[in-house]
N, C-alpha and C positions, 0 to 999 in steps of 0.2 A: 477213922478215916480211907475211902477207896484208895488205893495206889493212885498215882499220875494224877490226883484230883484235880491240881490247878496246869497240866502239861499246856502250852503252846503250840508241843509240836502239830503239823498237822496230821490228816488222816492220808495224804499222798507220802511223807515221810514217812510215816510211819512203811506204811508198804513196802515204796520201798529200801527198806531197811531190812523187813522181814527176807524178800525177797535175795538180796544181798547176802544173807545169814545163810540161809538155803538154798545158794548159788556157789558158797565156798564149800559146801556140805556136799556139792555136787547135783542137786535137785536143778529142773529144768522145765518148762513148758507151762508158764506158770502164768494166770488168770484169776479175776477177779471180779464178783459179783455185788451188785449192791441192790436191795430190794428195799421195801418201807420197812420191815422187820429185821432183817438182817443182812451180813454181806458176810462173805465166803470168799477165802482164799485157795486155789487149786494148783497142785502142783504133781511132777513127778521128782519122786527120788527111789533110785535103787530098784528099778523095776515095776514100780507099785502108785498108782494116782492115788494122792489124796485131797481130802476137801475139809478145811475145818471152818464152820461158819460162828461168826460173831455174831449174836441173838443182840438187834439195834433197840438205842430206849423210845416209846413212846411220846411223839412231839407233845401229846396231852398231858404227860407229869411236867411240864415244865410252868407250864401255864399260871401255875400258881408256888408261890413259894412256899417254905417251909412251913411260916408261921398261917399260910391260909391266905395271902396276899395276892392278890390280880398282877402278874406282873406284865410290862407291856408287849406288843409282841415281839418288838428287838428285845428285849429283856430275855425273852422267852429263847427267842431263836438262839441267840447268844451262847445261853443254858444246855440247850437241846445239843451244839454242834459241839459243846467242852466237853457232853459228856461221850459223844460219839471218839472223839479223838481220843478220851481216858480210855476206852475200851479198846481203842487201837492199839494202846501203848502197853497196855496188859498183856493184850495177845503177844505182842515183839517179845515181853519181857516172858512170857511163859515158853515162845521159840528158843531164845536164849536159853536158857535154865537145862532145856531138854538138850541142847547142845552141848552146853558146858557141859551135863552130867553123862551125856558119850563119850565125851573128849577124855576127860575123868576116867574111865572106865567105870561109873557107876550104873548106866542102864543103856543099853542100844534105843535107837532114836525109830527102829522101827518099832521097837517094843512099845515105846509111849505113845510113838502114831499110829498105832492098832486101830483103833475105833473107827479112826478115820481112814484109811482104808474105801476105797470106793468101788463098788462089786459091781459085777456086770448088767446088772439092772440100773446102777446110775445111786443108789443108795449107799448113806457110809456102813461101813461092818456094823457099827454100833446099833443101829436100828435092827439089825435081827440078834445079835447077841445080847442086848442089854434085858429084851424080855424074854428068851429061856432061861437065860442063868436066873433072873429073879423065879423063874418058873422050877427051876432047876433046885434051888434054894427053899422054895417053899414047897417042894413035893421032896425034895429030898433024893431026887434020881436025876442021874445024867441029863443033859439037855439033847434033842434031837440032832443030827446032822446037819449042817446050813444047806445041803443040796438035797433035802425033805422038803423045803419052804415052796 
């Protein structure tokens, strides 16, 4: 069963909790963006800008029950919104875990958030790093420098 499967915690409350957690750690300049297919939380921390995207479910996934029965519009909407709440709770747990790991001297938050650093062109670091790392592993050679893009 997925984490927070039956949560009643609203998306807004999860966002507030995320902001509070990160503010206690020293983050500021918060922003949230919501599109049809994803939601994002953005913030600045220790001189870096970060943006973490949360993929949102497709409403059509909730039109039918797992057994194939068609749901009413209100029932489908209720299930869709529940999944969105669940994903925000998962993001909240993930951030809590990273902060605890830093507090317990397991790993620095800057290291765990590295993939989500916003680069000068507005794209996250992972959008550059993952393809380069994949090529490096496949070719057995070191990746190109980031400024060579």
